[in-house]
C-alpha positions in Angstrom: -31.5 12.4 3.9 -28.9 13.1 6.6 -28.2 9.3 7.0 -27.7 9.0 3.2 -25.2 11.9 3.3 -23.3 10.3 6.1 -23.2 7.0 4.2 -22.0 8.8 1.1 -19.3 10.5 3.0 -18.2 7.2 4.5 -17.7 5.7 1.1 -15.9 8.8 -0.2 -13.6 8.6 2.8 -12.8 4.9 2.2 -11.8 5.6 -1.4 -9.8 8.6 -0.3 -7.7 6.6 2.2 -7.6 3.0 0.8 -6.5 1.4 -2.4 -7.0 -2.2 -3.6 -4.5 -4.4 -5.4 -6.2 -3.9 -8.8 -6.0 -0.1 -8.6 -2.4 -0.2 -7.3 -1.4 -2.6 -10.1 -3.0 -0.3 -12.7 -1.3 2.8 -11.2 2.1 1.0 -11.2 1.7 0.0 -14.8 0.8 3.5 -15.7 3.9 4.8 -14.0 1.8 7.1 -11.7 3.8 9.0 -9.1 3.8 6.5 -6.3 5.9 5.5 -3.4 4.9 2.0 -2.4 6.2 1.3 1.2 6.5 -2.2 2.7 6.2 -1.3 6.4 7.4 -4.8 7.6 10.7 -5.9 9.0 13.6 -6.0 6.5 13.8 -9.8 6.7 10.2 -10.2 5.6 10.7 -7.6 2.8 13.7 -9.5 1.5 11.7 -12.7 1.4 8.8 -11.3 -0.6 7.4 -7.9 -1.5 5.5 -6.0 -4.1 7.8 -5.2 -7.1 9.1 -1.7 -6.9 8.2 -1.3 -3.2 10.8 0.1 -0.8 11.2 -1.2 2.7 10.6 1.4 5.4 9.4 -0.2 8.7 6.8 2.0 10.3 8.9 2.3 13.4 11.7 4.0 11.4 9.6 6.6 9.6 10.9 10.0 10.3 11.9 13.3 8.6 15.4 11.9 8.2 14.3 8.5 6.7 11.9 10.2 4.2 14.1 13.2 3.3 14.6 12.2 -0.3 11.0 11.2 -1.0 8.9 12.9 -3.6 6.4 15.0 -1.6 4.0 15.1 -4.6 3.8 11.3 -5.0 1.0 9.2 -3.5 2.4 7.0 -0.8 0.9 3.5 -0.5 1.6 1.6 2.7 1.2 -2.1 3.1 2.1 -5.0 5.5 1.2 -8.7 5.6 -2.6 -8.3 5.5 -5.7 -7.9 7.5 -4.2 -9.5 10.6 -1.4 -6.9 10.8 -1.7 -3.1 11.5 1.8 -2.1 10.3 0.3 -0.5 7.2 -2.1 1.5 9.3 0.8 2.6 11.5 2.9 3.4 8.4 0.0 5.4 6.8 -0.4 7.3 10.1 3.3 8.1 10.3 3.6 9.2 6.7 0.5 11.4 7.0 2.0 13.0 10.1 5.1 13.7 8.0 3.0 15.5 5.5 2.6 12.9 2.7 -0.6 12.1 0.8 -1.2 8.4 1.8 -3.4 5.4 1.0 -3.4 2.1 2.7 -3.4 -1.1 0.6 -6.4 -3.1 1.5 -5.5 -6.7 2.5 -1.8 -6.0 2.2 0.6 -8.4 0.6 -1.8 -11.3 1.3 -4.5 -9.9 -0.9 -2.0 -8.7 -3.5 -0.9 -12.3 -4.0 -4.5 -13.7 -3.7 -5.5 -11.4 -6.5 -2.7 -12.9 -8.7 -0.2 -10.1 -8.8 3.6 -11.0 -8.9 6.0 -10.5 -6.0 9.7 -9.9 -5.8 12.3 -11.2 -3.3 13.9 -14.5 -2.5 10.4 -16.2 -2.5 8.8 -13.9 -5.1 6.4 -15.3 -7.7 5.2 -14.5 -11.2 1.6 -14.2 -10.1 -1.4 -15.8 -11.6 -3.2 -13.5 -14.0 -6.3 -15.8 -14.0 -6.9 -14.7 -10.3 -6.9 -11.0 -11.0 -10.2 -9.5 -9.8 -10.4 -6.5 -12.2 -12.9 -4.6 -10.0 
C-alpha cells in the first residue's frame, strides 16, 4: 500500500507542476488568470511564440522585472521543448519569487505539434486536425 501511495503522490505532483498544450489552450480560451512566459531569448520570441505570451528570459527574472505581474495568476513557463531547460529554470525562478507556476510539457515544440497556432514573424495558424484533446 505504501508504494501505491507514493505512486499516487507522484502523479498528483506532476499535475500540480506541469501543464500540457491542450489544457493551456483551454485555459487561454476560457480567459483564466494566466501569465504565459516564454523564457527564451528575445530574438527567438520575436520569431515565434504562443499567442499572448510575454517574453521574459529566465536569466532576467527578478522582483523588478515581475513587479507588475498579477500575483494571483497562474504562471506558465515554456521554452523550445524537451531539449531545453529554460522553462524549468524559469519555473524555478518564478517560484522563488513567490508565484504559482506550472511548466508547459514539451514547450513550443509540442504546442506546435499539437496543432496550436503561434504568433511572431514565423507564426502559424495551427492545424486543428492535430490537436490531441486529452
